[in-house]
FITORDREN-249643 format. One record per residue (C-alpha): residue in three letters; x, y, z. Coordinates in steps of 0.25 Angstrom, whole numbers, plus 2048, in hexadecimal, padded with zeros to 3 digits. Example, Ala and Ser with C-alpha at 12.3 -4.5 7.8 and 13.67 -1.06 7.14 Angstrom:
2
ALA8317EE81F
SER8377FC81D
//
This chain:
622
MET5DF919D84
LYS5D5910D8B
THR5D1903D85
ILE5C68FAD8A
LEU5C58ECD84
HIS5B78E3D85
ILE5BB8D4D86
ALA5B08CAD84
ILE5B48BBD87
THR5AB8B0D85
LEU5AC8A3D8D
ARG5A5896D8C
GLY5A088FD98
PRO5A3889DA1
LEU5AD895DA6
LEU5B189ADB4
SER5B78A6DB9
GLN5BB8A2DC8
SER5B78ACDD3
SER5C08AEDDF
ASN5B48B1DE8
PRO5AC8A6DEF
GLY59F8A2DE9
PRO59289ADEF
LEU59688EDF9
GLY59A882DF2
LEU5A0889DE5
ASP5AF886DE4
VAL5B288FDD7
VAL5A889CDD4
LEU5A68A4DC9
ALA5AC8B2DC8
ARG5A28BDDCA
ASN5A48CCDCB
HIS59C8D5DD5
GLN5908D5DCC
HIS5908C6DCD
GLN5948C5DBE
PRO59E8BADBA
TYR5AB8BEDB4
ILE5B98BBDB0
PRO5C48C3DB8
GLY5CB8CEDAF
THR5D88C9DB5
LEU5D58BBDAF
ILE5D28C1DA1
SER5DF8C9DA3
GLY5E78BCDA6
LYS5E28B4D9B
ILE5E58C0D91
ARG5F48C1D97
GLN5F58B2D95
ALA5EF8B2D87
LEU5F98BED83
GLU6058B6D8A
GLU6018A9D82
LEU5FE8B0D75
GLN60D8B7D77
ASP6138AAD78
ALA60D8A5D6C
VAL6108B1D64
ASN61E8B0D69
ASN61F8A1D64
ALA6188A5D57
ASP6208A6D4A
ASN6188B2D45
LYS6168BCD51
PRO60A8C6D50
ASP6108D4D51
TRP6048DAD58
PHE6048D0D65
ALA60D8D5D6F
PRO6068D5D7D
LYS60A8DED88
VAL6048D4D91
ASP60B8DAD9E
ALA6078E8D9B
TRP5F88E5D97
LEU5F68DCDA3
GLY5FF8DEDAE
LYS60B8D9DB4
ALA6108D3DC1
SER6158DEDCA
VAL6248E0DCB
ASN6298E3DD9
ASP61B8E6DDC
PHE6198F1DD2
ALA60D8EEDCA
LYS60D8EEDBB
THR6008F5DB6
LYS5F78EDDAB
GLN5F28F3DA0
LEU5E58EBD9E
PHE5D98EADA8
PHE5D08DFDA5
SER5C28DFDAC
ASP5BB8D3DB0
PHE5B48CCDA5
VAL5A48CADA9
LEU59A8C0DA4
ASP5938C7D98
ASN5878BCD99
ASP57C8BADA2
GLN57F8B4DAF
PRO5818A6DAE
LEU57989CDB8
ALA580896DC4
GLN586889DC2
THR590880DC9
ARG59A877DC3
TYR5A186CDCA
ARG5AF867DC9
ILE5B785BDCE
LYS5C5856DCF
ILE5C9848DCC
ASP5D283FDD4
THR5DB83ADC9
GLU5DF82DDD1
ARG5D0829DD4
GLY5CA830DC8
SER5BE835DD0
VAL5BB842DD6
LEU5C6848DE0
LYS5C084ADEE
HIS5BD859DF2
HIS5BF85DDE4
LEU5B1862DDF
VAL5B1870DDA
MET5A4879DD8
LEU5A5884DCE
GLU59C88FDCB
SER59A88EDBC
PRO58E894DB7
PHE594895DA8
THR58D88ADA0
SER596881D97
GLY595885D88
GLU58F893D8B
ASP5978A0D87
TYR5998AAD91
THR59F8B8D8E
PHE5A78C1D98
THR5AB8CFD94
GLY5B58D9D9A
GLN5BD8E4D97
VAL5CC8E8D95
HIS5D08F6D99
TYR5DD8FDD96
PHE5E4909D93
SER5EF90AD88
ALA5F6913D7E
PRO5EE913D71
ASP5F790AD69
GLN5F78FFD74
ALA5E88FED75
GLU5E58F5D69
THR5F28EDD6B
ILE5EB8E8D79
HIS5DE8E6D73
THR5E48DCD68
HIS5EC8D5D73
LEU5E08D4D7C
HIS5D88CFD70
ALA5E28C3D6D
ALA5E38BFD7B
ILE5D38BDD7E
LYS5D48B5D72
TRP5DD8ACD77
PHE5D58A8D83
SER5D0899D84
HIS5CA899D92
LEU5C78A1D9E
GLY5C58A0DAC
ALA5C5894DB5
PHE5C6885DB1
ARG5CB888DA3
SER5D187ADA2
ILE5C4873DA2
GLY5BE87CD99
PHE5B8888DA0
GLY5B9895D9B
GLN5BA893D8C
VAL5BC8A0D84
VAL5B28A0D78
LYS5B58AED73
ALA5BC8BBD78
SER5BA8C9D71
ILE5C08D7D75
SER5BC8E4D70
GLU5BE8F3D75
ILE5B58FCD7C
THR5B590AD7B
PRO5BA910D88
PRO5B091BD8E
CYS5B2929D89
SER5BC931D8F
SER5B993BD99
THR5BD949D95
PRO5C5950DA1
ASN5BC959DA9
ALA5C1967DA8
LYS5B896CDB3
LEU5C0965DBE
MET5C896FDC5
PRO5D5969DCC
PRO5DB967DD7
ARG5CF95EDDC
VAL5C8954DD2
GLY5BF949DD6
LEU5C293BDCF
ILE5B7930DCE
ILE5BD923DCC
GLN5B7916DC8
PRO5BE909DC7
LEU5B8901DBB
TYR5BC8F2DC1
PRO5BE8EDDCE
PHE5CB8F1DD4
CYS5D48EEDDE
LEU5DE8F8DE6
ALA5E58EEDEF
GLY5E78F3DFD
LYS5F18ECE06
PRO5EF8DDE01
ASN5EA8D4E0B
ALA5F38C9E07
ASP5FE8C9DFC
ASN5F48C4DF1
LEU5E78CBDF7
PHE5E48D9DF4
THR5D88E1DF9
ALA5D28ECDF2
ASP5D18FBDF8
ALA5C5903DF3
ILE5CC90FDF4
ILE5D4914DE7
PRO5E191BDEB
GLY5E4928DE3
ALA5F2920DE0
ALA5EA916DD9
ILE5E2920DD0
LYS5EF926DCC
GLY5F5919DC9
CYS5E9916DC0
MET5EB923DB9
ALA5FA922DB6
THR5F8912DB2
THR5ED917DA8
TRP5F6923DA3
ASN601919DA1
GLN5F990FD99
LEU5F391AD90
LEU60291DD8D
GLY60590ED8B
LEU60D90ED97
GLN60F903DA2
SER61690ADAD
GLY60E90FDB9
LYS61691CDBA
LEU612928DB3
SER61E92FDAB
HIS61F93EDAD
ASP62293FD9E
GLY61893DD93
ALA60F946D8A
ASP602941D8E
TYR5FB949D9A
PRO608951D9E
GLU602959DA9
LEU5FC94DDB0
ARG609945DAE
GLN61194FDB5
ASN607951DC0
PHE601944DC2
SER609940DCF
LYS60394DDD5
ILE5F5949DD3
ARG5ED945DE0
ILE5E293ADDF
LEU5DA937DEB
HIS5D7928DEF
ALA5C9924DE8
PHE5BF921DF2
PRO5B2919DED
SER5A6920DF0
HIS59791EDF1
ALA59492DDF1
PRO594933DE4
LYS5A093DDE1
GLN5A393CDF1
ARG5B1937DF5
PRO5B092EE01
VAL5B7931E0F
VAL5BF928E17
ALA5BA929E25
PRO5C492CE31
LEU5CA921E3B
SER5C692AE46
LEU5B7924E45
VAL5B291CE50
LYS5A5913E54
ILE5A190EE61
HIS59D900E64
GLN58E8FDE5D
HIS58D90CE58
GLU58F910E49
GLN59091EE4C
LEU59F924E47
TYR5A792DE51
ASP5B3935E4C
VAL5BD935E58
ALA5C893DE51
GLN5C5949E59
LEU5C6942E67
LYS5D2944E6F
HIS5D2938E77
PRO5CD92AE76
CYS5BE929E7A
LEU5B2920E7C
ILE5A6924E73
LYS599922E7B
GLN5A091AE85
CYS5A6910E79
PRO5B390FE73
PRO5B4913E65
HIS5B790AE5A
PHE5C090EE4F
ALA5BD90AE40
LEU5C88FFE42
ASP5BD8F8E4B
TRP5B28FBE43
LYS5A98EFE3A
ASP5A58F3E2C
THR5968F7E2D
ASP58D8FDE22
THR59490AE23
THR5A1906E20
LEU5A78FEE14
LYS5B28F4E14
ASP5B88F6E06
TYR5C2901E09
PRO5CF8FFE10
TRP5D0902E1E
PRO5D190BE24
TYR5C6912E1B
LEU5BA914E23
ARG5B0912E18
PHE5A3918E1B
LYS598918E10
ASN593925E16
TRP5A292AE13
GLY5A0927E05
TRP5A791AE03
CYS5A090FDFA
GLU59F900DFC
LEU5A78F8DF2
ALA5A68EBDED
THR5B38E1DEC
GLU5B68D4DE7
LEU5C28CBDE8
ARG5CA8C6DDC
VAL5D48BADDD
ARG5DF8B9DD2
THR5EA8B0DCF
ALA5F58B0DC4
ILE5F68A6DBA
ASP60289DDB8
ARG60289DDA8
ASP60A891DA7
GLN602889DB1
ARG5F4891DAC
ARG5F1891DBB
SER5F189ADC7
ALA5FF89EDCA
THR60589ADD7
SER6048A4DE2
GLU5FD8AFDD9
LEU5EF8AFDE0
PHE5EB8BEDE4
ALA5DE8C4DE7
TYR5D88D3DE6
GLU5CC8D9DEB
GLN5C58E2DE1
ILE5BD8EEDE3
ILE5B08EEDDA
PRO5AE8FDDD6
ASP59F8FBDCF
ASN59C909DCD
THR5A390FDDA
LEU5AA91CDD8
TRP5B691FDDF
TYR5B992FDE2
SER5C7935DE2
GLU5CD943DE0
LEU5D7949DD7
ASP5E0954DDD
LEU5E995CDD5
SER5ED966DDE
ARG5FC961DDE
VAL5FB965DCE
ASP600972DC9
GLU5F397ADC8
ALA5F897EDBA
VAL5F6970DB5
ARG5EB96ADBE
GLY5E096CDB3
LEU5EA965DA9
VAL5EE959DB3
LEU5DF957DB5
GLU5DB957DA6
GLN5E594DDA3
LEU5E3944DAF
GLN5D3944DAA
THR5D8940D9D
LEU5E0935DA1
CYS5D592FDA9
ALA5CA932D9F
LYS5C9923D9C
GLY5CB91EDAA
LEU5D7918DB0
PHE5DE90ADB1
GLY5E4902DBC
LEU5DD903DC9
GLY5E28F9DD4
LYS5E68EADD2
THR5DC8E8DC7
LYS5E18F4DBF
SER5D18F8DBE
PRO5CE904DB5
LEU5C690FDBA
SER5BF91CDB5
ILE5C292ADBC
ASP5BB936DBB
PHE5BF945DBE
VAL5B394DDC6
GLU5B2958DCF
PRO5B9956DDD
ILE5B294CDE5
GLU5B094FDF4
PRO5B0945DFF
VAL5A3940E05
ILE5A8946E13
PRO5AE954E10
ASN5BA959E18
GLN5B8964E23
LEU5C396EE21
THR5C1976E2F
PRO5C7970E3C
LEU5C0969E48
ALA5C196EE55
ASP5D0971E5B
LYS5D3974E4C
VAL5D4964E4A
TRP5D395EE3C
ILE5D194FE3A
ILE5D794AE2E
THR5D293CE28
LEU5DB935E1F
GLN5D3930E12
THR5DF928E0C
ASP5EB922E11
THR5F692BE14
LEU60592BE16
LEU605934E23
GLY611936E2A
SER61F92FE2C
PRO620922E33
GLU62F923E35
ASP62E923E45
LEU624917E44
ASN627908E46
GLU6208FCE4C
ALA621901E5A
SER61B90FE57
GLY60E913E5D
LYS60591EE5F
ALA60E929E62
GLU618926E56
LEU60B926E4C
GLU605932E52
LYS61393AE50
MET613935E41
TYR60693BE3F
SER608948E47
ASP61594AE3F
ALA60F947E32
TRP603951E34
HIS60C95CE39
GLU61595BE2D
LEU60995AE23
SER602966E2A
GLN60F96EE2B
GLY60D96EE3A
GLN5FE974E3A
PHE5F7967E3D
LYS5F995FE4C
LEU5F5951E4C
VAL5EB94EE58
ARG5E7940E56
TYR5E5936E4B
PHE5DD929E48
ALA5E6922E3D
ARG5E9915E37
GLN5F7912E2F
ARG5FA906E25
LEU607903E1F
SER608903E0E
GLY6148FCE09
GLY6168EEE05
LYS6208E8DFA
HIS61D8F3DF0
ARG6218FEDFA
HIS62E8F5DFE
LYS6318F4DF0
LEU631903DEE
MET639906DFB
GLN6448FDDF6
GLN646905DE9
ASN649911DF2
ASP656915DF8
ASN650912E06
ASN64A904E05
ALA644903E12
TYR6368FFE12
LYS62D909E17
PRO61D906E15
TRP614913E15
LEU60C915E21
LEU5FF91AE1D
THR5F4921E26
GLU5E791BE22
ALA5DB922E1D
GLY5D2925E27
SER5DC929E31
VAL5D8935E38
PHE5E2941E3D
VAL5DD94BE47
LEU5E5958E44
GLN5E6966E4B
GLY5EB972E44
GLY5EB982E44
GLU5E698CE3B
GLY5E8989E2C
CYS5E897AE2E
ALA5DC979E23
ASP5E497DE18
ILE5ED971E1B
ILE5E1968E1D
LYS5DB96DE0F
GLN5E996AE09
TRP5E995CE0E
LEU5DB95AE09
ALA5DF95FDFB
LYS5EB958DF9
GLY5EC94DE04
LEU5F794BE0F
PRO60594DE0A
ILE60F941E0E
SER617948E19
ALA62794BE18
ALA629941E23
ALA622936E1B
LYS62A939E0F
THR636938E15
TRP63492AE1C
TYR62D924E10
GLY63992BE06
LEU62F932DFE
GLY63893DDFA
THR63694CDFB
ASP63194FDEE
GLU621950DF0
ALA61F94EDE1
GLN625940DE2
VAL62193ADEE
TRP616931DE6
ARG62192ADE0
TYR624924DEE
THR618921DF5
PRO60991FDF0
PHE603927DFC
VAL604934DF7
PRO5F893EDF7
GLU5F993EDE8
ASN5F492FDE9
GLY5E8933DF2
TYR5F0930DFF
GLY5EF93AE0B
GLU5E093FE08
ILE5D9944E15
ALA5CB949E1A
VAL5C9953E24
ASN5BF955E30
LEU5B6949E2B
GLN5A894BE30
HIS59C941E2D
ASN58E940E33
THR58F933E36
ILE59C937E3E
LEU59B93CE4C
PRO5A9943E51
LEU5AD942E5E
THR5B394CE67
ASP5B994BE76
ASN5AC954E7A
SER5A294AE74
PRO599943E7E
LEU59A936E77
VAL5A8936E7A
THR5AF932E88
ALA5BE934E88
ILE5C7928E8D
LYS5D292CE97
PRO5E0929E92
ASN5E3921E9F
ILE5D9918E9E
TYR5E490FE96
LYS5EF911EA0
ARG5F2904EA8
GLU5F2906EB7
GLU5FF904EBD
ASN6018F9EC8
//
């Protein structure tokens, strides 16, 4: 069952919840405000105080003669636990931020000084200016919510323990030692969750649209800029959505494991086919019920012109209007592009992408014995603020036996009826609606171009080809051979690679290294991913349209050569156990022959094109 608890905490001024963002010039300490400029107390602070309260109450109970039978908090299960060997432990409770319920207070500034103990006077350069709009002696109420899924017999237990914990609070926020943030009153009540939506019997698998709406800010961290700084990706991978489904399912059963067992009486068809379900990455869109499209990396501009040209069909380097072309790597963000998406997503507004707000949160662990920040435990993460933005995805059941597809879809809708839990580092809850298939903003063209050419644009990162022949000294020839072999294998010899415009990145790190150490072959092999937006120009004969349709419907499979190199095994049904970059998790999605009225495709016969002779780069011999 899903439970939502409403908590109201009344504090007596003065009080201060400190912001990690800079404030007006001259202020040393700034009040925390959210994107709507409302003062708030972070949910992570409330969660930490509840952990502290439960641990202190547990110590008191352990030393008491008459121990209450009901008090047995599962602190680590409810509030999370530090990762072990980089394997995260999922918490069960999500705390929203606690927002001020009173009228906005007037701006005020407080001053603090430090005294020189020897002189008894003000220590030089130790004047601090605090933003402190909360008047001394006045009461201010902050309200927030706690969301959790649990087995029915656990819900009341959690409620009872949280009630005891918030009653233990004495002060909240900064400067507690000088009387700031005195807790006057705290109350907790249960909110009736929204009614569960009934499964939509009109939906016809295998394709079903998904509309996803995160309920609170979330952080799906990409590659960290530093060991303790995490930047957020605005795109929700299919793997993250499936992970939320599995987490919610386990918590409904009272389990904390991140793995789904094949044994169980609930949702038997879904349980047996969960790994066969394919969920595409969810893209945030400003176009109603239209999924954004990643633009190709073959797009170029020329100096001081905003016109976009597509050079995918050009056979040789060229000048455009006697100017050298500039690829996306050299562009600057303009009104038509957005900076909220990881490179190399070419994020055009007129291709469906919407602008998103972000905020940076700085956090630290607390040393319980010292009651201050723990040493070397400071970290920061960027959050995506969803507001009312919708993310569009798609559910593909084509790998599920046709005889049970309807049952699998019905059971999945029932599981997700009250939303999901556990998105990203913040473990944000989210809602998910099942609708008719959602088409892309720019449709695919299923007829070949001149000379039987097909232009494939990757929409998500893809594990494409085996890098076994690549090393630090490899160049153009070796990379082209890897791609050529991959497309030849995936198409069973039907396609020939003509040219490509691609970027690559390595994915791995400590987590991947530990996984490799558990295998018989413990050589570290990071994943070589070809990034979204990469373009491959393929030439094929008759019957190639059927292959293209198969790739569009199911995504690009992982080649046999890549499976061998990475040690993924030969059982197609078990590959997901060894790599997250499988089509079932949304990777390997493609778009075909993209055309848009803002893009001018160029050919060698175009009057705008001046071919560059190859020998122009040759060095003259002495």
